[in-house]
VMD Tcl script that draws the C-alpha trace (Angstrom):
set ca {
  {0.00 -0.01 0.00}
  {1.36 3.44 -0.97}
  {1.21 6.48 1.32}
  {1.69 8.84 -1.67}
  {1.75 8.60 -5.46}
  {3.03 10.51 -8.50}
  {3.58 9.58 -12.12}
  {7.33 10.38 -11.86}
  {7.95 9.43 -8.23}
  {6.19 8.63 -4.96}
  {8.42 11.03 -2.99}
  {11.22 13.43 -3.85}
  {13.66 15.46 -1.77}
  {16.08 18.20 -2.82}
  {15.60 17.39 -6.53}
  {15.11 19.48 -9.67}
  {12.49 18.79 -12.35}
  {12.91 20.93 -15.47}
  {11.11 20.90 -18.86}
  {9.04 17.88 -17.86}
  {5.53 16.91 -19.07}
  {3.28 14.17 -17.76}
  {0.24 12.76 -19.51}
  {-2.29 10.08 -18.59}
  {-4.85 9.46 -15.91}
  {-4.51 8.81 -12.17}
  {-7.45 7.14 -10.42}
  {-7.26 6.27 -6.74}
  {-10.24 4.34 -5.42}
  {-8.80 4.31 -1.92}
  {-8.63 7.18 0.54}
  {-4.91 7.73 -0.19}
  {-3.50 11.22 0.42}
  {-0.60 12.99 -1.32}
  {-1.24 12.34 -5.00}
  {0.44 14.52 -7.59}
  {0.74 14.48 -11.34}
  {4.54 14.48 -10.90}
  {5.29 13.72 -7.23}
  {3.15 12.60 -4.29}
  {5.22 14.30 -1.61}
  {8.10 16.69 -2.36}
  {10.49 18.50 -0.01}
  {13.08 21.09 -1.02}
  {12.45 20.52 -4.75}
  {12.53 22.89 -7.72}
  {10.02 22.56 -10.58}
  {10.72 24.68 -13.68}
  {8.65 24.63 -16.90}
  {6.74 21.53 -15.82}
  {3.34 20.70 -17.37}
  {0.72 18.29 -16.05}
  {-1.79 17.00 -18.64}
  {-3.01 14.12 -16.49}
  {-6.55 14.02 -15.06}
  {-6.59 12.98 -11.42}
  {-9.48 11.42 -9.47}
  {-9.04 10.49 -5.84}
  {-11.11 9.56 -2.76}
  {-8.35 11.11 -0.61}
  {-6.96 14.59 -0.06}
  {-3.74 16.59 -0.74}
  {-4.12 16.26 -4.52}
  {-2.31 18.49 -7.02}
  {-1.31 18.65 -10.67}
  {2.42 18.80 -9.87}
  {2.62 17.70 -6.20}
  {0.10 16.42 -3.74}
  {1.83 17.69 -0.61}
  {5.15 19.32 0.16}
  {7.46 21.60 2.05}
  {9.93 24.28 0.89}
  {9.40 23.77 -2.87}
  {9.74 26.29 -5.70}
  {7.50 26.27 -8.81}
  {8.37 28.46 -11.81}
  {6.38 28.53 -15.07}
  {4.48 25.36 -14.14}
  {1.15 24.58 -15.84}
  {-1.73 22.27 -14.99}
  {-4.06 21.27 -17.84}
  {-5.61 18.26 -16.09}
  {-8.98 18.12 -14.37}
  {-8.61 17.20 -10.69}
  {-11.30 15.77 -8.44}
  {-10.94 14.77 -4.77}
  {-13.42 13.49 -2.22}
  {-11.46 15.18 0.55}
  {-9.72 18.55 1.05}
  {-6.52 20.33 -0.05}
  {-6.83 20.17 -3.83}
  {-4.96 22.48 -6.26}
  {-3.89 22.83 -9.87}
  {-0.21 22.89 -8.96}
  {-0.08 21.76 -5.29}
  {-2.68 20.26 -2.99}
  {-0.98 21.43 0.19}
  {2.35 23.17 0.69}
  {4.32 24.86 3.41}
  {6.92 27.53 2.57}
  {6.24 27.23 -1.17}
  {7.20 29.75 -3.87}
  {5.00 29.92 -7.00}
  {6.04 32.20 -9.90}
  {4.24 32.48 -13.24}
  {2.20 29.33 -12.71}
  {-1.07 28.64 -14.57}
  {-4.01 26.36 -13.97}
  {-6.30 25.52 -16.90}
  {-8.03 22.47 -15.38}
  {-11.27 22.14 -13.45}
  {-10.61 21.65 -9.71}
  {-13.42 19.91 -7.79}
  {-13.78 18.75 -4.20}
  {-16.57 17.34 -2.05}
  {-14.88 18.83 1.00}
  {-12.98 22.15 1.20}
  {-9.64 23.92 0.57}
  {-9.51 23.96 -3.23}
  {-7.66 26.50 -5.37}
  {-6.50 27.04 -8.91}
  {-2.83 27.04 -7.90}
  {-2.88 25.53 -4.36}
  {-5.53 24.12 -2.07}
  {-3.91 25.01 1.24}
  {-0.75 26.96 2.03}
  {1.24 27.99 5.07}
  {3.77 30.80 4.57}
  {3.80 30.71 0.76}
  {4.52 33.31 -1.97}
  {2.46 33.56 -5.18}
  {3.63 35.97 -7.92}
  {2.01 36.47 -11.33}
  {0.01 33.26 -11.24}
  {-3.19 32.74 -13.24}
  {-6.18 30.48 -12.94}
  {-8.52 29.83 -15.89}
  {-10.22 26.69 -14.56}
  {-13.43 26.44 -12.55}
  {-12.99 25.75 -8.83}
  {-16.02 23.86 -7.58}
  {-17.18 22.51 -4.23}
  {-19.79 19.83 -5.07}
  {-20.96 19.23 -1.54}
  {-23.91 21.07 0.07}
  {-22.40 20.34 3.50}
  {-19.47 22.81 3.20}
  {-21.14 25.25 0.80}
  {-17.95 26.28 -0.97}
  {-15.93 26.63 2.24}
  {-12.31 27.72 1.71}
  {-12.11 27.68 -2.08}
  {-10.50 30.35 -4.27}
  {-9.26 31.09 -7.74}
  {-5.60 31.11 -6.69}
  {-5.56 29.54 -3.20}
  {-8.29 27.80 -1.21}
  {-6.80 28.58 2.24}
  {-3.83 30.87 2.86}
  {-2.36 30.81 6.33}
  {0.62 32.25 8.22}
  {2.07 35.06 6.13}
  {1.12 33.84 2.68}
  {1.62 36.59 0.06}
  {-0.32 36.79 -3.22}
  {0.94 39.43 -5.70}
  {-0.21 40.23 -9.25}
  {-2.24 37.04 -9.60}
  {-5.45 36.74 -11.65}
  {-8.46 34.43 -11.61}
  {-10.69 33.98 -14.71}
  {-12.48 30.80 -13.63}
  {-15.78 30.37 -11.84}
  {-15.42 29.84 -8.07}
  {-18.42 28.38 -6.16}
  {-20.48 25.36 -5.39}
  {-22.75 23.22 -7.53}
}
mol new
graphics top color blue
foreach p $ca { graphics top sphere $p radius 0.5 }
foreach p [lrange $ca 0 end-1] q [lrange $ca 1 end] { graphics top cylinder $p $q radius 0.2 }
display resetview
C-alpha cells in the first residue's frame, strides 16, 4: 500500500525537475492522500517549466497537478491542464498542500473539484507561501452542500501564516454546484 503517489515518483527530496511533461490518468479508489501528477510528496524541490496534462481522481486529499503535498518547494512557469477531483480537502492545480512554497508564473487551466474544502486554482492549502504572477482559468467547484464552498478560491483555497499573493489573476468560476 502506498502512502503517496506521483507519475514520476512517490516522494522526492532536494531534486530538480525541469522541462518535464506528464500525460495520462490517475485514479485512486482508496482514501490515499498525497497524490500529484509528478510527485506525491516533495520536499526542497525545484520545478521549472513543468506541465501536467493528467486528469486525477481520488477519494483522498492533498491532490495536485504537480505535487500532492510538500514543504519548501519552488514552482516556476508550471502549468496544470488536467482536471482534478478529490473526495477530501486540499486540492490544487499545482499543489494540494504546501508549506513555505514559492509559486512564480504558474497557470491552472483544469477544473478543480472537491466534495470537502480547501480547493484552489494554484494551491488548495498553504502555510507561509509566496504567489507571484499566477493565473487560474479553470473552474474551482465545491460539489458538496455540506461545506457550501468553504475555503475555495481562484488562486488559493486557504492561505495561512504570512502567505503573500501578488499580481495574480483568476478567470475561472469559483463556487459550489
